[in-house]
MOPAC internal coordinates of N, CA, C and O (Angstrom, degrees):
PM7 1SCF
backbone

  N    0.0000 0     0.00 0     0.00 0    0    0    0
  C    1.4528 1     0.00 0     0.00 0    1    0    0
  C    1.5303 1   109.72 1     0.00 0    2    1    0
  O    1.2310 1   120.88 1   -47.90 1    3    2    1
  N    1.3114 1   115.92 1   132.10 1    3    2    1
  C    1.4626 1   120.44 1   178.38 1    5    3    2
  C    1.5209 1   110.19 1   -75.54 1    6    5    3
  O    1.2310 1   121.39 1   -35.10 1    7    6    5
  N    1.3064 1   114.95 1   144.90 1    7    6    5
  C    1.4594 1   120.58 1   176.55 1    9    7    6
  C    1.5176 1   109.53 1   -75.52 1   10    9    7
  O    1.2310 1   121.26 1   -29.32 1   11   10    9
  N    1.3107 1   115.20 1   150.68 1   11   10    9
  C    1.4563 1   121.36 1   176.97 1   13   11   10
  C    1.5360 1   108.90 1   -73.65 1   14   13   11
  O    1.2310 1   120.81 1   -44.64 1   15   14   13
  N    1.3139 1   116.05 1   135.36 1   15   14   13
  C    1.4569 1   121.46 1   179.01 1   17   15   14
  C    1.5222 1   110.44 1   -74.22 1   18   17   15
  O    1.2310 1   121.01 1   -31.76 1   19   18   17
  N    1.3152 1   115.68 1   148.24 1   19   18   17
  C    1.4633 1   122.06 1   177.67 1   21   19   18
  C    1.5271 1   108.14 1  -126.21 1   22   21   19
  O    1.2310 1   120.42 1   -40.93 1   23   22   21
  N    1.3247 1   116.81 1   139.07 1   23   22   21
  C    1.4594 1   121.17 1  -178.09 1   25   23   22
  C    1.5200 1   110.42 1  -111.14 1   26   25   23
  O    1.2310 1   120.94 1   -47.46 1   27   26   25
  N    1.3238 1   115.81 1   132.54 1   27   26   25
  C    1.4631 1   123.11 1   171.12 1   29   27   26
  C    1.5212 1   106.61 1  -119.25 1   30   29   27
  O    1.2310 1   120.40 1   -59.86 1   31   30   29
  N    1.3334 1   116.85 1   120.14 1   31   30   29
  C    1.4641 1   121.68 1  -173.74 1   33   31   30
  C    1.5215 1   109.68 1  -119.14 1   34   33   31
  O    1.2310 1   120.41 1   -58.79 1   35   34   33
  N    1.3239 1   116.82 1   121.21 1   35   34   33
  C    1.4633 1   122.87 1   175.19 1   37   35   34
  C    1.5230 1   106.64 1  -104.67 1   38   37   35
  O    1.2310 1   120.90 1   -84.56 1   39   38   37
  N    1.3309 1   115.89 1    95.44 1   39   38   37
  C    1.4646 1   119.84 1  -176.16 1   41   39   38
  C    1.5252 1   112.32 1   -66.96 1   42   41   39
  O    1.2310 1   120.12 1   146.41 1   43   42   41
  N    1.3139 1   117.37 1   -33.59 1   43   42   41
  C    1.4664 1   120.49 1   179.71 1   45   43   42
  C    1.5272 1   110.88 1   -63.40 1   46   45   43
  O    1.2310 1   120.26 1   138.10 1   47   46   45
  N    1.3292 1   117.11 1   -41.90 1   47   46   45
  C    1.4627 1   121.74 1   179.17 1   49   47   46
  C    1.5229 1   111.80 1   -85.26 1   50   49   47
  O    1.2310 1   120.07 1   171.83 1   51   50   49
  N    1.3357 1   117.48 1    -8.17 1   51   50   49
  C    1.4675 1   123.96 1  -174.87 1   53   51   50
  C    1.5279 1   110.12 1    52.32 1   54   53   51
  O    1.2310 1   122.04 1  -123.05 1   55   54   53
  N    1.3359 1   113.71 1    56.95 1   55   54   53
  C    1.4640 1   121.22 1  -179.92 1   57   55   54
  C    1.5222 1   108.56 1  -145.44 1   58   57   55
  O    1.2310 1   121.19 1   -26.41 1   59   58   57
  N    1.3128 1   115.32 1   153.59 1   59   58   57
  C    1.4484 1   118.78 1   174.04 1   61   59   58
  C    1.5124 1   110.25 1  -141.61 1   62   61   59
  O    1.2310 1   122.10 1   -22.94 1   63   62   61
  N    1.3212 1   113.59 1   157.06 1   63   62   61
  C    1.4585 1   122.01 1   176.06 1   65   63   62
  C    1.5164 1   107.25 1  -125.04 1   66   65   63
  O    1.2310 1   120.93 1   -49.50 1   67   66   65
  N    1.3146 1   115.82 1   130.50 1   67   66   65
  C    1.4523 1   121.52 1   174.41 1   69   67   66
  C    1.5281 1   105.53 1  -106.75 1   70   69   67
  O    1.2310 1   121.44 1   -68.87 1   71   70   69
  N    1.3217 1   114.84 1   111.13 1   71   70   69
  C    1.4558 1   120.97 1  -176.66 1   73   71   70
  C    1.5272 1   107.92 1   -83.72 1   74   73   71
  O    1.2310 1   120.73 1   -59.43 1   75   74   73
  N    1.3263 1   116.20 1   120.57 1   75   74   73
  C    1.4579 1   122.04 1  -178.96 1   77   75   74
  C    1.5215 1   110.30 1   -92.49 1   78   77   75
  O    1.2310 1   120.82 1   136.06 1   79   78   77
  N    1.3297 1   116.05 1   -43.94 1   79   78   77
  C    1.4630 1   120.93 1  -179.35 1   81   79   78
  C    1.5195 1   108.62 1  -161.54 1   82   81   79
  O    1.2310 1   120.05 1   -25.83 1   83   82   81
  N    1.3255 1   117.52 1   154.17 1   83   82   81
  C    1.4627 1   119.10 1   174.73 1   85   83   82
  C    1.5229 1   109.70 1   -73.24 1   86   85   83
  O    1.2310 1   120.71 1   -23.68 1   87   86   85
  N    1.2922 1   116.24 1   156.32 1   87   86   85
  C    1.4583 1   120.23 1   177.70 1   89   87   86
  C    1.5134 1   110.81 1   163.57 1   90   89   87
  O    1.2310 1   121.45 1    -5.71 1   91   90   89
  N    1.3030 1   114.84 1   174.29 1   91   90   89
  C    1.4573 1   121.25 1  -179.47 1   93   91   90
  C    1.5218 1   109.62 1   -94.19 1   94   93   91
  O    1.2310 1   120.88 1   -59.34 1   95   94   93
  N    1.3160 1   115.91 1   120.66 1   95   94   93
  C    1.4624 1   122.65 1  -178.68 1   97   95   94
  C    1.5257 1   110.81 1   -60.25 1   98   97   95
  O    1.2310 1   121.17 1   -41.56 1   99   98   97
  N    1.3573 1   115.37 1   138.44 1   99   98   97
  C    1.4623 1   120.86 1   176.11 1  101   99   98
  C    1.5282 1   111.79 1  -124.38 1  102  101   99
  O    1.2310 1   120.16 1   133.35 1  103  102  101
  N    1.3533 1   117.30 1   -46.65 1  103  102  101
  C    1.4623 1   119.14 1  -177.13 1  105  103  102
  C    1.5303 1   111.29 1  -156.62 1  106  105  103
  O    1.2310 1   121.20 1   -15.13 1  107  106  105
  N    1.3320 1   115.30 1   164.87 1  107  106  105
  C    1.4577 1   123.43 1  -178.82 1  109  107  106
  C    1.5159 1   109.88 1  -124.26 1  110  109  107
  O    1.2310 1   120.79 1   -37.70 1  111  110  109
  N    1.3367 1   116.10 1   142.30 1  111  110  109
  C    1.4593 1   121.26 1   168.56 1  113  111  110
  C    1.5209 1   107.24 1  -121.28 1  114  113  111
  O    1.2310 1   120.70 1   -25.02 1  115  114  113
  N    1.3233 1   116.27 1   154.98 1  115  114  113
  C    1.4635 1   121.77 1  -179.54 1  117  115  114
  C    1.5176 1   110.41 1  -106.03 1  118  117  115
  O    1.2310 1   120.86 1   -50.39 1  119  118  117
  N    1.3408 1   115.96 1   129.61 1  119  118  117
  C    1.4613 1   119.46 1   167.08 1  121  119  118
  C    1.5245 1   108.40 1   -78.74 1  122  121  119
  O    1.2310 1   121.12 1   141.99 1  123  122  121
  N    1.3325 1   115.46 1   -38.01 1  123  122  121
  C    1.4643 1   124.23 1   174.18 1  125  123  122
  C    1.5254 1   106.89 1  -166.49 1  126  125  123
  O    1.2310 1   119.78 1     9.18 1  127  126  125
  N    1.3219 1   118.03 1  -170.82 1  127  126  125
  C    1.4667 1   121.24 1  -175.83 1  129  127  126
  C    1.5266 1   113.59 1   -61.86 1  130  129  127
  O    1.2310 1   120.05 1   154.65 1  131  130  129
  N    1.3455 1   117.52 1   -25.35 1  131  130  129
  C    1.4566 1   121.13 1  -174.55 1  133  131  130
  C    1.5228 1   114.27 1  -108.82 1  134  133  131
  O    1.2310 1   119.87 1  -179.87 1  135  134  133
  N    1.3401 1   117.84 1     0.13 1  135  134  133
  C    1.4677 1   120.64 1  -177.22 1  137  135  134
  C    1.5257 1   110.22 1  -135.46 1  138  137  135
  O    1.2310 1   121.42 1   -60.57 1  139  138  137
  N    1.3211 1   114.90 1   119.43 1  139  138  137
  C    1.4555 1   122.21 1  -176.28 1  141  139  138
  C    1.5224 1   109.83 1  -122.23 1  142  141  139
  O    1.2310 1   120.74 1   -34.62 1  143  142  141
  N    1.3306 1   116.20 1   145.38 1  143  142  141
  C    1.4510 1   122.02 1   178.43 1  145  143  142
  C    1.5214 1   108.57 1  -117.74 1  146  145  143
  O    1.2310 1   120.07 1   -54.57 1  147  146  145
  N    1.3308 1   117.48 1   125.43 1  147  146  145
  C    1.4525 1   122.97 1  -179.79 1  149  147  146
  C    1.5265 1   109.79 1  -104.21 1  150  149  147
  O    1.2310 1   120.50 1   -45.70 1  151  150  149
  N    1.3379 1   116.66 1   134.30 1  151  150  149
  C    1.4620 1   123.03 1  -175.91 1  153  151  150
  C    1.5157 1   111.36 1  -126.26 1  154  153  151
  O    1.2310 1   121.19 1   -20.28 1  155  154  153
  N    1.3408 1   115.34 1   159.72 1  155  154  153
  C    1.4612 1   120.23 1   170.38 1  157  155  154
  C    1.5251 1   108.54 1   -90.48 1  158  157  155
  O    1.2310 1   119.83 1    -0.34 1  159  158  157
  N    1.3235 1   117.93 1   179.66 1  159  158  157
  C    1.4641 1   121.19 1  -174.99 1  161  159  158
  C    1.5255 1   112.89 1   -68.05 1  162  161  159
  O    1.2310 1   119.78 1   161.75 1  163  162  161
  N    1.3462 1   118.03 1   -18.25 1  163  162  161
  C    1.4675 1   121.85 1   177.81 1  165  163  162
  C    1.5278 1   112.13 1   -89.35 1  166  165  163
  O    1.2310 1   120.46 1  -179.96 1  167  166  165
  N    1.3415 1   116.72 1     0.04 1  167  166  165
  C    1.4615 1   120.21 1   179.61 1  169  167  166
  C    1.5103 1   114.56 1    86.71 1  170  169  167
  O    1.2310 1   120.02 1  -166.62 1  171  170  169
  N    1.3330 1   117.56 1    13.38 1  171  170  169
  C    1.4650 1   121.28 1   176.87 1  173  171  170
  C    1.5216 1   109.75 1   -82.52 1  174  173  171
  O    1.2310 1   120.44 1   -48.16 1  175  174  173
  N    1.3186 1   116.77 1   131.84 1  175  174  173
  C    1.4646 1   121.50 1   177.93 1  177  175  174
  C    1.5187 1   109.59 1   -68.48 1  178  177  175
  O    1.2310 1   120.80 1   -54.60 1  179  178  177
  N    1.3294 1   116.07 1   125.40 1  179  178  177
  C    1.4561 1   122.47 1   179.00 1  181  179  178
  C    1.5141 1   112.35 1  -100.89 1  182  181  179
  O    1.2310 1   120.63 1   137.10 1  183  182  181
  N    1.3357 1   116.41 1   -42.90 1  183  182  181
  C    1.4619 1   120.36 1  -170.37 1  185  183  182
  C    1.5220 1   110.58 1  -154.10 1  186  185  183
  O    1.2310 1   121.45 1   -34.52 1  187  186  185
  N    1.3262 1   114.83 1   145.48 1  187  186  185
  C    1.4589 1   122.24 1   172.33 1  189  187  186
  C    1.5284 1   106.08 1  -111.31 1  190  189  187
  O    1.2310 1   120.23 1   -59.25 1  191  190  189
  N    1.3147 1   117.17 1   120.75 1  191  190  189
  C    1.4511 1   121.73 1   178.67 1  193  191  190
  C    1.5288 1   108.94 1  -103.17 1  194  193  191
  O    1.2310 1   120.63 1   -44.93 1  195  194  193
  N    1.3336 1   116.40 1   135.07 1  195  194  193
  C    1.4611 1   121.32 1  -179.10 1  197  195  194
  C    1.5260 1   108.79 1  -130.11 1  198  197  195
  O    1.2310 1   120.95 1   -52.73 1  199  198  197
  N    1.3223 1   115.79 1   127.27 1  199  198  197
  C    1.4650 1   121.70 1   175.27 1  201  199  198
  C    1.5222 1   108.97 1   -97.90 1  202  201  199
  O    1.2310 1   120.50 1   -35.45 1  203  202  201
  N    1.3055 1   116.64 1   144.55 1  203  202  201
  C    1.4710 1   125.05 1   178.02 1  205  203  202
  C    1.5309 1   113.33 1    59.12 1  206  205  203
  O    1.2310 1   119.64 1  -132.00 1  207  206  205
  N    1.3360 1   118.30 1    48.00 1  207  206  205
  C    1.4615 1   119.49 1   178.05 1  209  207  206
  C    1.5231 1   113.36 1   -65.53 1  210  209  207
  O    1.2310 1   120.03 1   163.55 1  211  210  209
  N    1.3321 1   117.54 1   -16.45 1  211  210  209
  C    1.4667 1   119.82 1   177.53 1  213  211  210
  C    1.5265 1   111.48 1   -62.58 1  214  213  211
  O    1.2310 1   120.44 1   159.06 1  215  214  213
  N    1.3403 1   116.77 1   -20.94 1  215  214  213
  C    1.4696 1   121.54 1   177.87 1  217  215  214
  C    1.5288 1   112.08 1   -88.12 1  218  217  215
  O    1.2310 1   120.72 1   175.64 1  219  218  217
  N    1.3349 1   116.23 1    -4.36 1  219  218  217
  C    1.4556 1   122.59 1  -174.94 1  221  219  218
  C    1.5189 1   109.14 1   105.90 1  222  221  219
  O    1.2310 1   121.12 1   -24.63 1  223  222  221
  N    1.3320 1   115.47 1   155.37 1  223  222  221
  C    1.4665 1   120.99 1  -177.13 1  225  223  222
  C    1.5211 1   109.02 1  -113.27 1  226  225  223
  O    1.2310 1   120.88 1   -59.65 1  227  226  225
  N    1.3232 1   115.92 1   120.35 1  227  226  225
  C    1.4611 1   122.57 1   178.58 1  229  227  226
  C    1.5262 1   108.80 1   -74.18 1  230  229  227
  O    1.2310 1   120.30 1   -59.72 1  231  230  229
  N    1.3273 1   117.04 1   120.28 1  231  230  229
  C    1.4596 1   121.87 1  -179.04 1  233  231  230
  C    1.5215 1   113.19 1   -92.81 1  234  233  231
  O    1.2310 1   119.60 1   172.20 1  235  234  233
  N    1.3213 1   118.37 1    -7.80 1  235  234  233
  C    1.4668 1   121.18 1  -178.00 1  237  235  234
  C    1.5267 1   110.64 1   -58.85 1  238  237  235
  O    1.2310 1   120.58 1   -55.54 1  239  238  237
  N    1.3245 1   116.49 1   124.46 1  239  238  237
  C    1.4512 1   122.11 1   177.94 1  241  239  238
  C    1.5108 1   115.04 1    75.69 1  242  241  239
  O    1.2310 1   119.89 1  -176.13 1  243  242  241
  N    1.3183 1   117.82 1     3.87 1  243  242  241
  C    1.4513 1   120.97 1  -177.04 1  245  243  242
  C    1.5280 1   110.54 1   -83.39 1  246  245  243
  O    1.2310 1   119.83 1   -46.94 1  247  246  245
  N    1.3166 1   117.93 1   133.06 1  247  246  245
  C    1.4649 1   120.00 1   174.66 1  249  247  246
  C    1.5295 1   110.64 1   -60.23 1  250  249  247
  O    1.2310 1   120.98 1   -37.32 1  251  250  249
  N    1.3279 1   115.73 1   142.68 1  251  250  249
  C    1.4661 1   122.62 1   176.95 1  253  251  250
  C    1.5272 1   111.96 1    55.27 1  254  253  251
  O    1.2310 1   120.83 1  -140.33 1  255  254  253
  N    1.3351 1   116.01 1    39.67 1  255  254  253
  C    1.4651 1   122.89 1  -173.41 1  257  255  254
  C    1.5190 1   112.96 1   -56.16 1  258  257  255
  O    1.2310 1   119.31 1   138.11 1  259  258  257
  N    1.3283 1   118.91 1   -41.89 1  259  258  257
  C    1.4697 1   120.66 1  -178.90 1  261  259  258
  C    1.5242 1   110.68 1   -63.21 1  262  261  259
  O    1.2310 1   120.37 1   137.96 1  263  262  261
  N    1.3235 1   116.90 1   -42.04 1  263  262  261
  C    1.4689 1   120.63 1   178.09 1  265  263  262
  C    1.5246 1   111.22 1   -67.59 1  266  265  263
  O    1.2310 1   120.88 1   140.93 1  267  266  265
  N    1.3232 1   115.93 1   -39.07 1  267  266  265
  C    1.4670 1   120.15 1   178.12 1  269  267  266
  C    1.5286 1   109.62 1   -63.46 1  270  269  267
  O    1.2310 1   120.07 1   136.64 1  271  270  269
  N    1.3269 1   117.48 1   -43.36 1  271  270  269
  C    1.4707 1   121.31 1   179.44 1  273  271  270
  C    1.5240 1   110.83 1   -59.04 1  274  273  271
  O    1.2310 1   120.49 1   136.40 1  275  274  273
  N    1.3241 1   116.67 1   -43.60 1  275  274  273
  C    1.4654 1   121.03 1   179.30 1  277  275  274
  C    1.5268 1   110.96 1   -64.11 1  278  277  275
  O    1.2310 1   120.51 1   136.82 1  279  278  277
  N    1.3249 1   116.63 1   -43.18 1  279  278  277
  C    1.4570 1   121.87 1   178.44 1  281  279  278
  C    1.5285 1   110.77 1   -61.95 1  282  281  279
  O    1.2310 1   120.31 1   133.69 1  283  282  281
  N    1.3190 1   117.01 1   -46.31 1  283  282  281
  C    1.4653 1   120.77 1   179.05 1  285  283  282
  C    1.5216 1   111.03 1   -60.83 1  286  285  283
  O    1.2310 1   120.75 1   137.24 1  287  286  285
  N    1.3236 1   116.18 1   -42.76 1  287  286  285
  C    1.4640 1   120.86 1   179.81 1  289  287  286
  C    1.5260 1   111.34 1   -59.55 1  290  289  287
  O    1.2310 1   120.68 1   137.90 1  291  290  289
  N    1.3243 1   116.31 1   -42.10 1  291  290  289
  C    1.4761 1   120.20 1   179.59 1  293  291  290
  C    1.5270 1   111.56 1   -63.13 1  294  293  291
  O    1.2310 1   120.67 1   155.75 1  295  294  293
  N    1.3317 1   116.33 1   -24.25 1  295  294  293
  C    1.4686 1   120.95 1  -179.24 1  297  295  294
  C    1.5304 1   112.53 1  -103.34 1  298  297  295
  O    1.2310 1   120.23 1  -171.51 1  299  298  297
  N    1.3209 1   117.16 1     8.49 1  299  298  297
  C    1.4608 1   120.86 1   176.59 1  301  299  298
  C    1.5166 1   114.56 1    72.63 1  302  301  299
  O    1.2310 1   120.14 1  -153.74 1  303  302  301
  N    1.3251 1   117.34 1    26.26 1  303  302  301
  C    1.4642 1   122.10 1  -179.75 1  305  303  302
  C    1.5224 1   108.17 1  -106.88 1  306  305  303
  O    1.2310 1   120.43 1   -48.06 1  307  306  305
  N    1.3136 1   116.79 1   131.94 1  307  306  305
  C    1.4618 1   121.72 1  -176.10 1  309  307  306
  C    1.5204 1   111.76 1   -75.29 1  310  309  307
  O    1.2310 1   120.68 1   -49.69 1  311  310  309
  N    1.3313 1   116.30 1   130.31 1  311  310  309
  C    1.4653 1   122.29 1   175.65 1  313  311  310
  C    1.5280 1   108.25 1   -98.62 1  314  313  311
  O    1.2310 1   120.50 1   -42.87 1  315  314  313
  N    1.3167 1   116.65 1   137.13 1  315  314  313
  C    1.4720 1   122.46 1  -178.23 1  317  315  314
  C    1.5286 1   109.38 1  -120.01 1  318  317  315
  O    1.2310 1   120.98 1   -30.00 1  319  318  317
  N    1.3186 1   115.73 1   150.00 1  319  318  317
  C    1.4541 1   121.11 1   172.99 1  321  319  318
  C    1.5197 1   108.51 1  -150.22 1  322  321  319
  O    1.2310 1   120.83 1   -33.91 1  323  322  321
  N    1.3246 1   116.03 1   146.09 1  323  322  321
  C    1.4672 1   119.84 1   176.60 1  325  323  322
  C    1.5227 1   111.05 1  -107.61 1  326  325  323
  O    1.2310 1   120.93 1   178.06 1  327  326  325
  N    1.3385 1   115.83 1    -1.94 1  327  326  325
  C    1.4584 1   121.16 1   179.94 1  329  327  326
  C    1.5140 1   109.22 1   -71.30 1  330  329  327
  O    1.2310 1   120.93 1   -46.27 1  331  330  329
  N    1.3238 1   115.83 1   133.73 1  331  330  329
  C    1.4659 1   120.09 1   177.64 1  333  331  330
  C    1.5118 1   108.98 1  -111.26 1  334  333  331
  O    1.2310 1   121.03 1   -28.76 1  335  334  333
  N    1.3244 1   115.64 1   151.24 1  335  334  333
  C    1.4625 1   121.36 1  -179.01 1  337  335  334
  C    1.5114 1   109.64 1  -117.99 1  338  337  335
  O    1.2310 1   120.10 1   180.00 1  339  338  337

């Protein structure tokens, strides 16, 4: 069973963290300049960091994108995607 995502939003810094699971941070990868993924030493995703969410959050390539979109919607944050169907 997947854990429920939790959102921490710092409006003053215009940044947010989507907490995927608790754990000890080991390394970060970048989806792009404004989206970072934090992992533990076993490669488990711990957190998704987003800069400038006030401009909208790009979901392209983001892990658990559908869940993230729902979470953002509940908090009034616009989700963006460039993928076409």
